[in-house]
Each structure stands twice: as C-alpha cells, then as structure tokens.
N, C-alpha and C positions, 0 to 999 in steps of 0.2 A: 810742602809747606805750601806753594799759591796751589795745586790741588789738596789741600785740605780745609782750604778760607773759602771756593766754592762748591765744595759736597756740605760746607758748614752752611754759607748761605745758602742751597737750593736745599737743603734740611730743612731750615729756615721759610722757606720759599714753603714748602710745601706743609710743614707745621699751619705755617698763616694761613693756609688754604685751606687746611682744616675744618678753623676755628673757627672761620668766615663760612664753611658751605655747614657748620653743626650753629653759628648759629642762622646763619637763612633755614636754619631745618628747623628750628628752633619756635618760629615765631609761630605763629599764633594764629590758622587761619579763622579774617572778620566773617563774618554774617550780620550783615543792618537789614536788620528787622522791622521794618515800617509800618505802623497801622493809625488808625485814624479816632480809634475812641477810648476810653480811659483803662486806667492800669486794673480799676476796680470791677472791670466787665466780665462774666466769659473772657471773652478772645484774648484781655486787656491778659487776665490769672497767666490764661492758658501759654503765653506771649513770654512771661516772664519762666515757665514750670516748663516747657522745652529748650528753651538758655539755659536751664539747670539741669538740666537731663544732660543737654549737646557737651554744654561742659566739663562736668564733671567722668561723661563715659566717656569723653576723648581723653582725658586727663589734661586740660589745656591744650588739648591742638587747634580746639576750635574755641571760639569767642563769637560771643552774637551780644551782639550790640542793639538792644532792643529802643524803639522811638514811638508812643503811646498820641494820644491824642492831637495827631494832623503837627509832633514834631519837625519833621522834613517834611511832606507833601503833604496835601489837602486831598481826598479824593477822588477828586479829578484830575490829578498831577502826577498820581502813584503808579501811574500804571506805564507810564512813558517809563518813568522813572529807572521800574524796574530790568522793561526789556532793556537802558538802555546801560542795567549795571549799574546806576549809581547807586542802588540798594540791591541789593542778592534775595531778598523774601519779605511775603506783603501776605495781608489777610484780608484778601477785601470781599463783598458782600457778591455772591455772583451776580446781584443785577451786575457791576461793571463792565462784564465780557460782553453785554450784548450791543452796545457802542463801539468794543472794540471789532467787531463786525462774527463775533460766536452767538450768533442770536439764542441756539438752544438752550443756552440757561436760563432764557427770561422761561422756562415752564414753570423755574422755582417762582419763580413771581405770579403763576396766576394761581386768584382768589381761592381761595377751598379745597384746592390740590390737595391738600394734605389733612388730617382731625387731631397728628399725634404725632409723636415725636419714633413711634416705630411708624408707626407706614414710610418717614421724611428717610427712616432708614435703611429703610428696600433699597432706599434710590439711590441713597449718598452709600450706601457698602460694597451693592451688588453693581450687577454689566451697566445698568444709565449712567451710576458714577465712573466707570469705566472709563466707558466709552465717547462721558463727556469733561472730561480731561485729556485723552488723545486730542480731541478738535486743539489744542490749548496747543500743542508745539512746533506749529507750525509759524504760529506767532512767537516763536522763541521763551518760548511756558513752559516748568514743569511742574505740572498740577502733582502736591502730595499727598493731602489730606482734606478734607469737610470736618469744618467746625460750626456744631450749629451755636443760632444765639436767643432763639425766641419765635414762640408769631405773634403778628402784631395783632395791635390794637390803633384804636381813633385816638385823637385827641384831637380839640375846641373848645374856645368860651361857651360853648353853649350846652348843651345836651342832648347826647347823640347816640336813639334811640331806635329810630328809625330809616333807613337809605334817607328817604327823603327831605329826615334832618340835615342836610347834609349840600345840597342842591345851594348853590352859586359863592363853597367857602371856598376859598385858597389855601390848597392844601399842599408843603411838601412833600412830594417824592425825591428816591433818586431816581439820576438820568438809565432811565426802562421806558422803555413806548409800550412793555406791559401795564405798571402801573400808571401812564397815563393811559392807558384805555381803561382804566381800571377803578381811576379816577373820574373818568367821564360817562362810563355808566351808572356814576351816581349822581351826576349833573354837576360835581365839581372843579372846582381850577384848577392843574395839575400845574403846580411847579417846581418845577426840577432847583436843588438846590442844597449843596457842601456841606456835611455835615457841621462840618464847624462852624457852618455857621442858623445853622438853626435856634440857635435859642435867643440871638441878634433877632435875628429877623420873625421869631415871635413875639418876642419886644417890644421890639418898635412895627408890626404887626404889616410886619410885607407880606408874612403868610399868616392866616385863620387858624394852623389847627397842621396837625403831621402824623405820621403811621410810624409806631416804635414798638416793640420788645419791652417792657418796662423797666430793665434792666436797663440801654440805653434813656427813657425815657426821665430814668430818677439819676443814675450818675452824670446826666447834660444838663440837669435841677429845671428839666420842663416844665416839672409840675409846680415851681415859680411862676411860671407866665401861661399855665395852662388849667381854666377852671373846672375839665371834663376831662373822662378818660374813660371811652365805653369801653370792655371786654368785648370786640369784635371776634379776636382770635381769627382776620379773616385769610393770613398768610400769614411767609416765615421770614426770616432772614436766617439766610443760610449761609457762611463765611468757607474762602477755598484757599485752602496755605497753597501759595506756591509756590519757586523759585529763579531768576532767570537762568531757564536750560543748560544755560553756554556755561556757565559756570558750576552747575550743579551733576553736570556731567565730567567734566575735567574736575571734580575732585575723585583722589586717590578711594577704589573701592572699598578700604579695612573701613575709611573714615564717612562717604558714604552710605553706608551698613549698618553703622551705627545711627548714624545719625537719622537714616529710616525708625528704628526701633524704638528712639527718642522718641518723634514724629507722630509716631504709633500709640503708644503713654502717656504724651501729652493731650494727644485727640481723644483717647477712652478719659482723660482727665476734666479735657473740656464738654463734652457731650454730658459726663455725669452729675458736671456742676451747671447746667444750660438753666434745667428749671429749677433748681432749689437757691438760685441767682435770680432770676424772674420774681420768684419765690416771696423771697426776701426783702426786692425792690417794689413789690408790690405794696406791702407789707410798710414798706417808709414813705408814700405815697400817702399809703393809707393816713401815716404818725403826722406827720407831714402836716393834715391839715387846710390845703392848700389848692386841693383836691380831688372832685367828690367821683369814685369811681361805681360805673352806670356797669351792674350785670345785667344782660340781656334774660329774656324768659325764650325756654325753645322756640315759639312763635316767632316775636324780635328777630332772633337768630336766624330764622329760615326763609323772612322776608331780607335781609344781608344775605344771603343765599343763593335766594332765586333774583337780585336784582345784578348780581356780581361771576355766579356761576357762565352765565352769557359769552364771556370778555371771552373764557377755553375755546369758543367758536371760532371767536374775531379772532384772535391769533396765532391758529390754525396753518396760515401761508406763513406766515411771519418764522415759527416756533418749529412746524414740521409735525401736518396730525399720526403718520406711526410714534414718533418722538411720544408726543402728550398720549397716545394710546399706548404705548411704554410704559408709560408710569401709571396710567392707570387701573395697569395689570399688577403691577407690582403693589399697591395700593389701595384695589380693591374698587376705585369709584365708579358709579355708576353716572355720568351727567345726566 
C-alpha cells in the first residue's frame, strides 16, 4: 500500500513537472521592437508588418511588441537599451552608428552620394552592406536588414533656393559628424537634437529649420511650423534593423530562420512603400497650404551639389577613402 502511495505521489510529481515544462514551452518569446517615428511612416508600417508575419509564421511562439514614437526610448537612448538587452530590436537611422564608434556608416550621410533608390540598393543589398553589418558584431549588435525611408529635403521659414540662402540658419541634424560638416559647408549652424524634440524646437525657434524626407516632415507635423520645404534631395535617411546579438544568436534555429524570412518580406514591403509614402506625404504638405514647396531648377540643383560634394573629400580620413571609393564603384558616382 505504501509503495502504491509513493508511486502515485511520484507519478503526480512527474505529471506536474510535465505540465510545468509544457507551460514554459508554450510561453512565447517576446521581442520588444522600439523605434522613434510615427506608426504611419514607412518604418512604422514595416515594423507592424514584421510583427504580423513573425507572429503568424511562428504560430504564436514569438510575440513582437512594437513601441513607436519614442514611447520607450528617445533616439539618443535606444542604442544603449539594445546593448543592455532592455529591448531586443531597433530600426535606427544608420547615422546613429557613428557615435557608437562605427564611423563607416557615416558614408550614408554623405550628401549627393546616391541619386536614387536603385543606387542605394546596390550598396545596402550588396557586399558593402554585408561588410558594414559585420562591423556591428563587436558592439553586441546583429544587423538584420536595411530599410529605406527616403531622400531628405531642406526646410526653413525662409525660401532656400540656393546654398547661400542657408547661411547663418540653425538647422537640426542627427548626431553625425558628416551631417555637421554638411551644414557647415553651407555656412549653417548645425544643431544636434533628438527626433522627438524637433517639432517643439522648430515651434519655439530653438532651431530655424531641418532636413527630412517628406514622410517624417508630414507625420511629425513640421509643416505646421515651417513655411518652406525645398526639394533638395541631397541625402538619404536609411534605417538598419538590428537586434541584440546575444538574444538573436540564442534563438532556436528554426525560430531564427522563420524570423529571417519574415524580415526579408518586411524589408521588401518597407522599400516598396517608401517612395509612395513620401510622395503621398508631399501631397499632404501641399494640400495643407501651410508650407510652400520649392522645386529646384537643374541649375539650382547643380549649385547645391557643388557646395556639398566637397564634404566627401573632407570625410575620407573619418569614414575611409576605400569605403567611399567602393560606394562610388557601385553607384557610378563621379566626384
């Protein structure tokens, strides 16, 4: 009898343990995905699309929690949060990697180095893009994909038709030495500021203007506090989707493979919609009647290029001449 009781108790313990293990096995892997822009931007929509694909394809084994609009961290804080494991995924502008010590990424900030998305993709989807991701591994970061935002345009409360019009203006930039050199080449006063603070900075006059793709300009309501937007198309804002490397490497192999596939499809989606989203945003700015759109003549555009392309040479010692030449080779750029 006692033997039966012991066996039964043992069986109960085994069953309880099995149920406990089952419950643990069924707990989803949570990925906190933080970013600083609005949900209705190309990046915002792509993050939501990745969430949808990841959760569907892993059949609930993965749960992606997306935090847009700097809900968790401002863009000056999010990289440290990722490295500490407080969040698992980010999609920062590649300009954020310079302050991290990976200066090579500042090649994307060089003005007029890309003329269109096709040229940009030759770099992000080729050998240069892969090499740049490898540079992040020593920082505890896994590079997953590059997402387009769009080509940047200059805004201010005065008409900017020629480079000389920018002189003396306080212009907000991301934390990038290349962007600082770019603004100084225009005799402007560069002001580094978190993205979430830009609207208020423009509203209060802390900064006079900024540079942004139309989608960011419109969704952050900058058209309410800027009278002019000049279609300079002088640079790109490109995002890198990244993960905490320790977290990513520890994922079960089948889960990681599934997430890689979801990311590939989310990337195609992101890049497909980027141009349309910016075109639609520009239309929204026009319809608002609050900001005048300035389209440059070919001669005016040539003046902007002439003023800014010299930054490439200035930044060779910082970014690496060989890397800049490798990008030139991919894009066909002739300095």
